Every structure is written in C-alpha cells, then in structure tokens.
C-alpha positions, 0 to 999 in steps of 0.5 A, a space after each residue: 860063475 854058475 856056468 863053471 860049477 858042476 854037480 852030478 847027482 849020480 857021482 859018489 863024490 859028495 856034492 860039496 866036494 864037487 862044488 870045491 873041485 869045480 871052483 878049483 878047476 876053474 881057477 887052474 884053467 883061468 876061467 875063474 880069476 882072482 877077484 871074481 865074486 862067487 854066487 851067494 849060498 842062496 843062488 846055489 841052493 836054487 840053482 842046484 836044489 841042494 841044501 844050504 848046509 852043503 853050500 856052506 860046507 864047500 865054501 868053508 873048505 874053500 876058505 880053510 885053503 885060503 882060496 876064497 875070502 868073505 867081505 862082510 855084507 858083499 859075499 865071497 871072492 876068489 883070492 890069488 892063491 897058489 891054486 891059481 898058479 898051476 899053469 899050462 901054457 900054449 906058446 906059439 912063435 913064428 920062428 926060433 931065431 937068436 932073438 926068439 930064443 932070448 925071449 923064450 929063455 927069459 920067459 921060461 926062467 921067470 916062470 920057473 920050473 913047475 910051469 908046463 909049456 907046450 912050445 910050437 913053431 909055425 915058420 911064418 906059415 899061416 896055414 901051419 899057424 892055423 892048424 896049430 891053433 885049431 888042433 890045440 886041446 883048449 886045456 891051457 891056462 894061457 895062450 902066448 902068441 907071436 904073429 908074423 906071417 909071409 902071407 895070409 896073416 890078415 885072417 889071424 885075428 879070426 883065429 885069435 879071437 876064438 881063444 879066451 881073451 883073459 888067457 891071451 898074451 900077444 908078443 912082439 907085434 900088435 895084430 889088427 882086429 883082436 878084440 876084448 881084453 888081453 895082455 900084450 908085450 909089443 914093439 911100436 915099430 914106426 916110433 921106435 925106428 924113427 927115434 932110433 934114427 933121430 938119436 943116430 943123426 949126428 953120425 948119419 950126417 956123414 952120409 947123404 943116402 940112407 938105404 934100407 934092405 927090406 925084402 919084398 917077401 918079408 914078414 916085417 911090419 910095414 910100419 918100419 918103412 913108415 918110420 924110415 920114410 918119416 925120418 929121411 923126409 924130415 932130415 933131408 936124407 935121399 931114400 933107397 929101398 933095396 929088396 935084393 942085396 944080391 943085385 946091389 953095388 956098394 956106393 959111398 956116402 950111404 948108410 945101410 939099414 938091414 933087417 935080416 941077418 942074411 942080408 947083413 952077411 951079404 952086405 958085409 961081404 960086398 963092402 969088403 970087396 970095396 976100398 971104402 972105410 966102414 963107419 966113414 965112407 959107408 955105414 951099417 945100422 943093423 936091426 936087432 942086437 946079437 952077441 956076435 954084432 958086438 964083435 963083428 967088424 969091431 962092432 956093428 951099430 944096432 937098434 934093437 928091442 930088449 928081447 930078454 925084457 919082453 920075455 920077462 914082461 910076458 911071464 909077469 903078465 901071466 903070473 899076475 893074471 893081467 890084461 895090460 898092454 906094455 910097450 917094450 923098451 927099444 934102444 940104439 947101440 952105437 959101435 964103429 960101423 956107423 
C-alpha cells in the first residue's frame, strides 16, 4: 500500500490532499482493491516524515467520501465505493464472429455506458496479439482477453503473466502457464462436447459413423477431439476426422460434426447434391449456435456454450473485483438435422 501513496515535497498541493489523491487513483486503477488495509497513521508519519495531523486529515477526507472505513482496534480499510467503478477496460478478442459479437454486446450492456473500453482484434495471429499487449499503455483497470491462435500461442502465457493478475479476466479458453489469482469465464471443451454427445445418443444411434470436420490449420482446442474420441470409443461409433470437407464424399449412415461456419456451408451443399434424407440417412451436429441455424434446413442441431452468459459473467467479475473461475454453461439444442 505504501508503494501507491506518493508525496511530492515540491508540489503546491497540500500533502493531505496528495495522500487522498494517491489512494483514489490506486482504487480507480484497481491497484488498490476493496478490503485492502491502509497503513497506520504512525507508519505513514514515519515513511513520509509528515505530521500526524496531515495523515489524520487525509484519512478523515477519505472517510467523509466513504472511500475508507475504520475497524476499531484494527485500522482503516478500503470500502467498495463508486470511486472504484471508474473502469477503463482493455478488451482483446481473437476475431469478431457472430458468437464473439454476442459476448461483446452482453459484456458492454451489463457494464453500462460509463465504462471506457479499448477494443482490439488480433485475428488469431500471435504476432499481432503480442504487439497489442506490449504496446498498450498499462493505464487500464482491467484486461479482458480471449486467447485462440493458429500458431505461436505457446508463448502467450509469458505475455499475459506480465499483466497485473488482479486486473485480468480470461475468456472462453483457459491458457496453460498463467499463474497467480485472476478471473476467468471458460468452456470445458472436452467435457462439454462429450456430455452433449451423450445427451444426443438416442438420435445418433441411427448412424454408425460419427465424423468430425476439424481443419488441420485450426485454432480450435484439441480438447474437443479428446471428448469426441472418448464418446465414440465408449459407445461404439466409427470415427473419422475430416481435415478438408472439399475432398469429402457424403456417405449414408454418417453424422457430421462441424466446428467452422464455412465447413457447414460446404457440408450442406454436398448433402443437397445427394438423395440422402437429412436427419435420417445423414445427420448434422453443428458447434456454436447462431440465429440462422434455427431456420436453416428447418433447423440445424447445435451444441453451444451460452455466449451471452459468458459476456454477462465477465462483466460481473469486473464489477465485483472478483478473481473467480467460472465454467460457462453448455447445452445441446435438438433440431431436425439430427
């Protein structure tokens, strides 16, 4: 706490006001948090060689503004006050897809119009991600980051670990190597996919092969494949990992899982070129819901995290100053394509 209190002997600003300003600035920058204990009056007198009356006047002003509170016999503590809600957020997304826009909109809506947000996109490119992290001005109260990379992402933890952890919120995917106490709203990719397939099992039984469209050059977590293989092994399905749908011939008795929206378009085109009945002879199970999938081909079955909830939870963690890790809800929505 002493590190955040600055007194300039040559300033015309009274020293008690400098102490007050230092603490308020620390709260606004999230360097000083609700519940933090302030130095005692004796400690500040000794540290800055100022009178007891100067410190008492600064603390009285902080108490008048309800920024601090006194606990008898223990000292002074930071309250959770509107002063601490002057937020400036560094928001970094891998891309602006339909799903990411849902996260953004719900995040911004819950935070409210007074919160300043610096929003950046790095297009799954680690070099651009690195540059944006290194060039940001470090005057933000929070850093909210989604980390998905085509390559180079194994060094992302080094960059993220350079940020103040009490200001950090990781979204969508937990990244290995990040240390300290930080907030997160994440998908449990392996478990979510496995449980969704188990729920869909009665419909999947009409197919003998479960094929997953997983591009070889992809930012999607390999944990998705782990859940897929686990389900197919336990329930006796033949497996096929398709890296390029362009080269695929549609065969009956197969259900296709797609991750990318572009692959879904190509898959539908190929199915339409056959005489197979969708939902009976071939099936589609798409990853991540969009409004269009509710109506496309009379409904595409999806398994999807709740993107709006992810944005709301992230905003709540920011507003509460929490470092909690929250697993985002995931659900299966059954429609005619399966």
